[in-house]
A tleap script that builds the chain and sets N, CA, C and O, in Angstrom:
source leaprc.protein.ff14SB
mol = sequence {
  NMET LYS GLY LEU LYS LYS LEU THR SER TYR
  ILE LEU ILE THR PHE VAL LEU ILE ILE THR
  ILE ILE SER LEU LEU GLY ILE TRP GLU ILE
  ILE SER LEU GLU ASP VAL MET ARG LYS ILE
  PHE THR SER LEU PHE ILE ILE PHE VAL ALA
  SER VAL ILE VAL LEU PHE ILE PHE SER VAL
  LEU ILE LYS ASP SER HIE GLU ASN LYS CGLU
}
set mol.1.N position { 8.342 -0.492 -16.935 }
set mol.1.CA position { 7.153 0.110 -16.357 }
set mol.1.C position { 6.006 -0.900 -16.320 }
set mol.1.O position { 5.226 -0.923 -15.368 }
set mol.2.N position { 5.906 -1.727 -17.345 }
set mol.2.CA position { 4.841 -2.721 -17.410 }
set mol.2.C position { 4.998 -3.757 -16.298 }
set mol.2.O position { 4.011 -4.210 -15.717 }
set mol.3.N position { 6.241 -4.125 -16.010 }
set mol.3.CA position { 6.507 -5.079 -14.937 }
set mol.3.C position { 6.151 -4.511 -13.577 }
set mol.3.O position { 5.671 -5.233 -12.704 }
set mol.4.N position { 6.384 -3.213 -13.395 }
set mol.4.CA position { 6.056 -2.560 -12.131 }
set mol.4.C position { 4.544 -2.534 -11.913 }
set mol.4.O position { 4.073 -2.751 -10.797 }
set mol.5.N position { 3.789 -2.271 -12.968 }
set mol.5.CA position { 2.328 -2.273 -12.856 }
set mol.5.C position { 1.817 -3.669 -12.507 }
set mol.5.O position { 0.899 -3.817 -11.700 }
set mol.6.N position { 2.411 -4.677 -13.112 }
set mol.6.CA position { 1.998 -6.057 -12.841 }
set mol.6.C position { 2.315 -6.431 -11.396 }
set mol.6.O position { 1.489 -7.048 -10.724 }
set mol.7.N position { 3.498 -6.066 -10.913 }
set mol.7.CA position { 3.882 -6.348 -9.535 }
set mol.7.C position { 2.966 -5.622 -8.554 }
set mol.7.O position { 2.541 -6.197 -7.552 }
set mol.8.N position { 2.667 -4.370 -8.842 }
set mol.8.CA position { 1.785 -3.595 -7.982 }
set mol.8.C position { 0.387 -4.192 -7.936 }
set mol.8.O position { -0.237 -4.235 -6.875 }
set mol.9.N position { -0.106 -4.649 -9.072 }
set mol.9.CA position { -1.443 -5.249 -9.090 }
set mol.9.C position { -1.467 -6.544 -8.287 }
set mol.9.O position { -2.450 -6.812 -7.596 }
set mol.10.N position { -0.413 -7.353 -8.357 }
set mol.10.CA position { -0.364 -8.576 -7.560 }
set mol.10.C position { -0.297 -8.268 -6.068 }
set mol.10.O position { -0.912 -8.967 -5.262 }
set mol.11.N position { 0.434 -7.241 -5.701 }
set mol.11.CA position { 0.523 -6.849 -4.295 }
set mol.11.C position { -0.844 -6.375 -3.791 }
set mol.11.O position { -1.259 -6.739 -2.691 }
set mol.12.N position { -1.538 -5.571 -4.588 }
set mol.12.CA position { -2.856 -5.094 -4.184 }
set mol.12.C position { -3.860 -6.239 -4.074 }
set mol.12.O position { -4.681 -6.257 -3.157 }
set mol.13.N position { -3.801 -7.186 -4.996 }
set mol.13.CA position { -4.683 -8.357 -4.926 }
set mol.13.C position { -4.407 -9.153 -3.655 }
set mol.13.O position { -5.337 -9.628 -3.004 }
set mol.14.N position { -3.136 -9.297 -3.304 }
set mol.14.CA position { -2.769 -10.009 -2.078 }
set mol.14.C position { -3.316 -9.288 -0.853 }
set mol.14.O position { -3.845 -9.930 0.055 }
set mol.15.N position { -3.195 -7.949 -0.813 }
set mol.15.CA position { -3.744 -7.176 0.303 }
set mol.15.C position { -5.247 -7.380 0.425 }
set mol.15.O position { -5.759 -7.566 1.529 }
set mol.16.N position { -5.958 -7.347 -0.697 }
set mol.16.CA position { -7.411 -7.525 -0.676 }
set mol.16.C position { -7.771 -8.914 -0.149 }
set mol.16.O position { -8.694 -9.049 0.655 }
set mol.17.N position { -7.062 -9.932 -0.588 }
set mol.17.CA position { -7.335 -11.288 -0.111 }
set mol.17.C position { -7.059 -11.430 1.377 }
set mol.17.O position { -7.838 -12.064 2.090 }
set mol.18.N position { -5.973 -10.857 1.854 }
set mol.18.CA position { -5.636 -10.942 3.279 }
set mol.18.C position { -6.689 -10.226 4.119 }
set mol.18.O position { -7.140 -10.761 5.132 }
set mol.19.N position { -7.080 -9.034 3.711 }
set mol.19.CA position { -8.087 -8.276 4.464 }
set mol.19.C position { -9.425 -9.009 4.434 }
set mol.19.O position { -10.146 -9.009 5.431 }
set mol.20.N position { -9.764 -9.627 3.317 }
set mol.20.CA position { -11.003 -10.392 3.227 }
set mol.20.C position { -10.993 -11.578 4.181 }
set mol.20.O position { -11.979 -11.824 4.875 }
set mol.21.N position { -9.897 -12.306 4.220 }
set mol.21.CA position { -9.791 -13.463 5.119 }
set mol.21.C position { -9.878 -13.012 6.577 }
set mol.21.O position { -10.570 -13.643 7.377 }
set mol.22.N position { -9.190 -11.938 6.927 }
set mol.22.CA position { -9.232 -11.436 8.299 }
set mol.22.C position { -10.645 -10.972 8.653 }
set mol.22.O position { -11.116 -11.209 9.765 }
set mol.23.N position { -11.313 -10.317 7.719 }
set mol.23.CA position { -12.684 -9.872 7.965 }
set mol.23.C position { -13.623 -11.049 8.179 }
set mol.23.O position { -14.472 -11.009 9.069 }
set mol.24.N position { -13.483 -12.086 7.381 }
set mol.24.CA position { -14.322 -13.275 7.556 }
set mol.24.C position { -14.059 -13.959 8.889 }
set mol.24.O position { -14.992 -14.422 9.545 }
set mol.25.N position { -12.806 -14.027 9.291 }
set mol.25.CA position { -12.488 -14.607 10.600 }
set mol.25.C position { -13.074 -13.766 11.729 }
set mol.25.O position { -13.478 -14.306 12.759 }
set mol.26.N position { -13.122 -12.458 11.542 }
set mol.26.CA position { -13.722 -11.582 12.539 }
set mol.26.C position { -15.229 -11.726 12.599 }
set mol.26.O position { -15.814 -11.687 13.682 }
set mol.27.N position { -15.863 -11.891 11.452 }
set mol.27.CA position { -17.312 -12.078 11.416 }
set mol.27.C position { -17.706 -13.363 12.141 }
set mol.27.O position { -18.704 -13.397 12.861 }
set mol.28.N position { -16.937 -14.392 11.952 }
set mol.28.CA position { -17.217 -15.675 12.597 }
set mol.28.C position { -16.662 -15.720 14.020 }
set mol.28.O position { -16.682 -16.772 14.660 }
set mol.29.N position { -16.171 -14.592 14.515 }
set mol.29.CA position { -15.671 -14.420 15.876 }
set mol.29.C position { -14.551 -15.396 16.231 }
set mol.29.O position { -14.452 -15.867 17.364 }
set mol.30.N position { -13.725 -15.683 15.254 }
set mol.30.CA position { -12.540 -16.501 15.501 }
set mol.30.C position { -11.415 -15.625 16.027 }
set mol.30.O position { -10.608 -16.059 16.850 }
set mol.31.N position { -11.367 -14.372 15.539 }
set mol.31.CA position { -10.381 -13.407 16.025 }
set mol.31.C position { -11.112 -12.131 16.430 }
set mol.31.O position { -12.249 -11.901 16.016 }
set mol.32.N position { -10.461 -11.309 17.235 }
set mol.32.CA position { -11.024 -10.024 17.634 }
set mol.32.C position { -10.838 -9.031 16.488 }
set mol.32.O position { -9.717 -8.618 16.193 }
set mol.33.N position { -11.912 -8.664 15.864 }
set mol.33.CA position { -11.852 -7.854 14.648 }
set mol.33.C position { -11.443 -6.406 14.913 }
set mol.33.O position { -10.769 -5.801 14.080 }
set mol.34.N position { -11.828 -5.847 16.038 }
set mol.34.CA position { -11.553 -4.433 16.293 }
set mol.34.C position { -10.052 -4.156 16.338 }
set mol.34.O position { -9.571 -3.216 15.705 }
set mol.35.N position { -9.323 -4.967 17.078 }
set mol.35.CA position { -7.879 -4.754 17.185 }
set mol.35.C position { -7.173 -4.972 15.852 }
set mol.35.O position { -6.286 -4.206 15.473 }
set mol.36.N position { -7.574 -6.016 15.153 }
set mol.36.CA position { -6.918 -6.348 13.882 }
set mol.36.C position { -7.195 -5.281 12.838 }
set mol.36.O position { -6.272 -4.843 12.152 }
set mol.37.N position { -8.445 -4.852 12.699 }
set mol.37.CA position { -8.783 -3.853 11.685 }
set mol.37.C position { -8.116 -2.513 11.998 }
set mol.37.O position { -7.676 -1.817 11.082 }
set mol.38.N position { -8.037 -2.142 13.276 }
set mol.38.CA position { -7.355 -0.898 13.637 }
set mol.38.C position { -5.888 -0.958 13.244 }
set mol.38.O position { -5.337 0.011 12.721 }
set mol.39.N position { -5.261 -2.092 13.494 }
set mol.39.CA position { -3.845 -2.246 13.137 }
set mol.39.C position { -3.663 -2.268 11.622 }
set mol.39.O position { -2.699 -1.704 11.105 }
set mol.40.N position { -4.584 -2.916 10.910 }
set mol.40.CA position { -4.492 -2.958 9.441 }
set mol.40.C position { -4.618 -1.559 8.852 }
set mol.40.O position { -3.814 -1.160 8.009 }
set mol.41.N position { -5.640 -0.806 9.301 }
set mol.41.CA position { -5.827 0.535 8.753 }
set mol.41.C position { -4.692 1.472 9.135 }
set mol.41.O position { -4.292 2.319 8.335 }
set mol.42.N position { -4.173 1.333 10.335 }
set mol.42.CA position { -3.030 2.146 10.733 }
set mol.42.C position { -1.808 1.824 9.877 }
set mol.42.O position { -1.094 2.725 9.437 }
set mol.43.N position { -1.575 0.541 9.647 }
set mol.43.CA position { -0.438 0.132 8.816 }
set mol.43.C position { -0.600 0.622 7.380 }
set mol.43.O position { 0.357 1.116 6.783 }
set mol.44.N position { -1.806 0.487 6.822 }
set mol.44.CA position { -2.044 0.958 5.459 }
set mol.44.C position { -1.888 2.469 5.360 }
set mol.44.O position { -1.391 2.972 4.352 }
set mol.45.N position { -2.305 3.199 6.388 }
set mol.45.CA position { -2.129 4.653 6.386 }
set mol.45.C position { -0.658 5.030 6.394 }
set mol.45.O position { -0.240 5.936 5.674 }
set mol.46.N position { 0.124 4.336 7.205 }
set mol.46.CA position { 1.567 4.609 7.257 }
set mol.46.C position { 2.218 4.304 5.914 }
set mol.46.O position { 3.059 5.073 5.446 }
set mol.47.N position { 1.840 3.191 5.289 }
set mol.47.CA position { 2.377 2.843 3.969 }
set mol.47.C position { 1.965 3.890 2.934 }
set mol.47.O position { 2.762 4.262 2.074 }
set mol.48.N position { 0.712 4.368 3.019 }
set mol.48.CA position { 0.234 5.385 2.094 }
set mol.48.C position { 1.030 6.680 2.232 }
set mol.48.O position { 1.451 7.264 1.233 }
set mol.49.N position { 1.235 7.123 3.462 }
set mol.49.CA position { 1.992 8.362 3.691 }
set mol.49.C position { 3.429 8.213 3.191 }
set mol.49.O position { 3.964 9.126 2.563 }
set mol.50.N position { 4.049 7.074 3.465 }
set mol.50.CA position { 5.417 6.850 2.992 }
set mol.50.C position { 5.459 6.844 1.463 }
set mol.50.O position { 6.399 7.372 0.869 }
set mol.51.N position { 4.458 6.257 0.831 }
set mol.51.CA position { 4.410 6.231 -0.639 }
set mol.51.C position { 4.254 7.630 -1.215 }
set mol.51.O position { 4.877 7.965 -2.222 }
set mol.52.N position { 3.429 8.437 -0.582 }
set mol.52.CA position { 3.244 9.815 -1.050 }
set mol.52.C position { 4.550 10.590 -0.944 }
set mol.52.O position { 4.903 11.342 -1.852 }
set mol.53.N position { 5.262 10.411 0.151 }
set mol.53.CA position { 6.534 11.111 0.324 }
set mol.53.C position { 7.552 10.651 -0.712 }
set mol.53.O position { 8.250 11.475 -1.304 }
set mol.54.N position { 7.641 9.352 -0.935 }
set mol.54.CA position { 8.581 8.824 -1.933 }
set mol.54.C position { 8.209 9.315 -3.325 }
set mol.54.O position { 9.087 9.700 -4.096 }
set mol.55.N position { 6.929 9.308 -3.657 }
set mol.55.CA position { 6.483 9.797 -4.963 }
set mol.55.C position { 6.821 11.268 -5.137 }
set mol.55.O position { 7.255 11.683 -6.212 }
set mol.56.N position { 6.628 12.050 -4.099 }
set mol.56.CA position { 6.976 13.474 -4.169 }
set mol.56.C position { 8.468 13.668 -4.388 }
set mol.56.O position { 8.882 14.485 -5.211 }
set mol.57.N position { 9.266 12.920 -3.653 }
set mol.57.CA position { 10.723 13.042 -3.794 }
set mol.57.C position { 11.153 12.660 -5.206 }
set mol.57.O position { 11.942 13.370 -5.830 }
set mol.58.N position { 10.637 11.539 -5.713 }
set mol.58.CA position { 11.012 11.120 -7.066 }
set mol.58.C position { 10.543 12.122 -8.113 }
set mol.58.O position { 11.276 12.423 -9.055 }
set mol.59.N position { 9.331 12.640 -7.957 }
set mol.59.CA position { 8.819 13.567 -8.976 }
set mol.59.C position { 9.589 14.879 -8.968 }
set mol.59.O position { 9.773 15.488 -10.022 }
set mol.60.N position { 10.038 15.321 -7.815 }
set mol.60.CA position { 10.776 16.585 -7.751 }
set mol.60.C position { 12.231 16.383 -8.149 }
set mol.60.O position { 12.736 17.108 -9.006 }
set mol.61.N position { 12.909 15.426 -7.556 }
set mol.61.CA position { 14.348 15.254 -7.791 }
set mol.61.C position { 14.646 14.667 -9.164 }
set mol.61.O position { 15.536 15.156 -9.861 }
set mol.62.N position { 13.929 13.641 -9.559 }
set mol.62.CA position { 14.211 13.015 -10.855 }
set mol.62.C position { 13.798 13.944 -11.987 }
set mol.62.O position { 14.498 14.032 -12.996 }
set mol.63.N position { 12.680 14.634 -11.840 }
set mol.63.CA position { 12.242 15.569 -12.870 }
set mol.63.C position { 13.263 16.689 -13.026 }
set mol.63.O position { 13.589 17.074 -14.148 }
set mol.64.N position { 13.772 17.216 -11.913 }
set mol.64.CA position { 14.774 18.281 -11.972 }
set mol.64.C position { 16.083 17.789 -12.574 }
set mol.64.O position { 16.714 18.511 -13.347 }
set mol.65.N position { 16.498 16.580 -12.235 }
set mol.65.CA position { 17.765 16.077 -12.773 }
set mol.65.C position { 17.671 15.809 -14.262 }
set mol.65.O position { 18.656 15.991 -14.978 }
set mol.66.N position { 16.505 15.377 -14.754 }
set mol.66.CA position { 16.322 15.160 -16.195 }
set mol.66.C position { 16.245 16.489 -16.947 }
set mol.66.O position { 16.738 16.585 -18.072 }
set mol.67.N position { 15.645 17.502 -16.354 }
set mol.67.CA position { 15.564 18.798 -17.015 }
set mol.67.C position { 16.911 19.480 -17.075 }
set mol.67.O position { 17.187 20.208 -18.029 }
set mol.68.N position { 17.754 19.267 -16.089 }
set mol.68.CA position { 19.078 19.885 -16.072 }
set mol.68.C position { 19.991 19.267 -17.125 }
set mol.68.O position { 20.870 19.962 -17.636 }
set mol.69.N position { 19.822 17.988 -17.472 }
set mol.69.CA position { 20.654 17.322 -18.459 }
set mol.69.C position { 20.332 17.774 -19.876 }
set mol.69.O position { 21.201 17.760 -20.748 }
set mol.70.N position { 19.094 18.171 -20.106 }
set mol.70.CA position { 18.683 18.539 -21.468 }
set mol.70.C position { 19.030 19.923 -21.824 }
set mol.70.O position { 18.744 20.364 -22.938 }
savepdb mol mol.pdb
quit
């Protein structure tokens, strides 16, 4: 569990750094910020929804399977 928290924190730090770099490039008008930010937020929303579904499945199925064994 400790390793999973560490991996998750590194992934979140990477996301923050990537979004920061993209935002800075947009501020300096090197890239079109509107299209990139829309795609980033859409992608993050899809990942969030998928994570919620996976968490729900694990909490229902794994919890039920552990209760049935006891």
